[in-house]
C-alpha atoms as one frame of an Amber mdcrd trajectory, in Angstrom:
protein
  45.394   5.060   9.660  46.296   4.990   5.979  44.461   6.758   3.150  42.350
   3.676   2.304  40.925   3.356   5.814  38.102   5.535   6.992  37.303   6.790
  10.463  33.614   6.093   9.733  32.535   2.419   9.427  30.802   1.479   6.158
  27.477   0.746   7.872  27.446   4.165   9.544  28.549   5.886   6.321  25.646
   4.224   4.452  23.202   5.373   7.168  24.524   8.929   7.033  24.270   9.044
   3.238  20.721   7.665   3.351  19.778  10.261   5.957  21.285  13.029   3.861
  19.376  11.856   0.784  16.142  11.904   2.781  16.817  15.477   3.837  17.862
  16.596   0.360  15.403  14.825  -1.935  12.718  13.515   0.408  11.652   9.886
   0.479  13.847   7.434  -1.343  11.914   5.104  -3.596  12.689   1.399  -3.728
  14.455   0.056  -6.783  13.432  -3.271  -8.288  15.572  -5.182 -10.764  13.922
  -7.919 -12.810  16.376 -10.403 -14.265  15.843 -12.897 -17.079  12.792 -11.138
 -18.498  11.912 -12.813 -21.801  12.304 -10.596 -24.861   8.661 -11.093 -25.813
   7.491  -9.844 -22.396   9.774  -6.811 -22.625   8.531  -6.066 -26.138   4.908
  -6.355 -24.975   5.601  -3.993 -22.083   7.119  -1.420 -24.458   4.108  -1.644
 -26.792   1.667  -1.390 -23.897   3.575   1.608 -22.497   3.442   3.348 -25.866
  -0.300   2.728 -26.097  -0.717   4.407 -22.703   1.665   7.241 -23.557   4.221
   6.509 -20.875   7.661   4.999 -20.459   8.185   1.283 -20.033   9.259   1.943
 -16.452   6.079   3.916 -15.733   4.010   1.136 -17.326   5.624  -1.488 -15.095
   4.962   0.699 -12.029   1.303   1.059 -13.032   0.950  -2.688 -13.578   2.538
  -3.483 -10.217   0.375  -0.937  -8.397  -2.765  -2.365  -9.988  -1.730  -5.933
  -9.169  -1.218  -5.296  -5.453  -3.938  -2.696  -4.861  -6.737  -3.873  -2.560
  -9.846  -4.916  -4.492 -11.975  -2.413  -2.625 -12.145  -0.717   0.662 -13.443
  -2.714   3.581 -17.048  -1.863   4.306 -18.018  -2.469   7.910 -21.651  -3.321
   7.134 -20.659  -5.910   4.551 -18.128  -7.395   6.938 -20.689  -7.651   9.746
 -23.262  -9.206   7.407 -20.665 -11.759   6.328 -19.893 -12.609   9.949 -23.620
 -13.006  10.636 -24.010 -15.402   7.701 -21.041 -17.459   8.860 -22.499 -17.639
  12.375 -25.891 -18.604  10.895 -27.809 -16.013  12.910 -31.564 -16.413  12.969
 -33.924 -13.613  11.885 -34.798 -13.023  15.546 -31.129 -12.592  16.472 -30.604
 -10.194  13.583 -33.683  -8.222  14.705 -32.248  -7.958  18.226 -28.975  -6.652
  16.841 -30.859  -4.180  14.648 -32.711  -2.728  17.624 -30.936   0.261  18.989
 -31.641   3.353  20.953 -33.363   5.765  18.550 -33.285   8.736  20.935 -31.164
  11.747  20.076 -27.780  11.934  21.764 -27.391  14.262  24.700 -25.362  17.414
  24.089 -21.894  17.370  25.633 -21.451  19.558  28.665 -18.015  20.960  29.412
 -18.939  22.472  32.738
């Protein structure tokens, strides 16, 4: 084996280095490169970042997070009401669903 060859394959070396980075600095964040960004867009991002008191990179992160963030948390009641409307439930069927046992739950016995 000459000096240019390694006993560790490149794929394994990359895995080891990634593992070491995780142990040393914690989670590794993804890196995104945007090519061919028009100058006007870049300028607008810099201005917007300055207005918010952060770096251009931080501004882009904030914009991306906002763009992909869910619009709101899923609310079970709203979801069920939507399903009921789609199924065209009658008032009587809704009343039957609304009826439930109103008695207090029994205490749990561990004996």
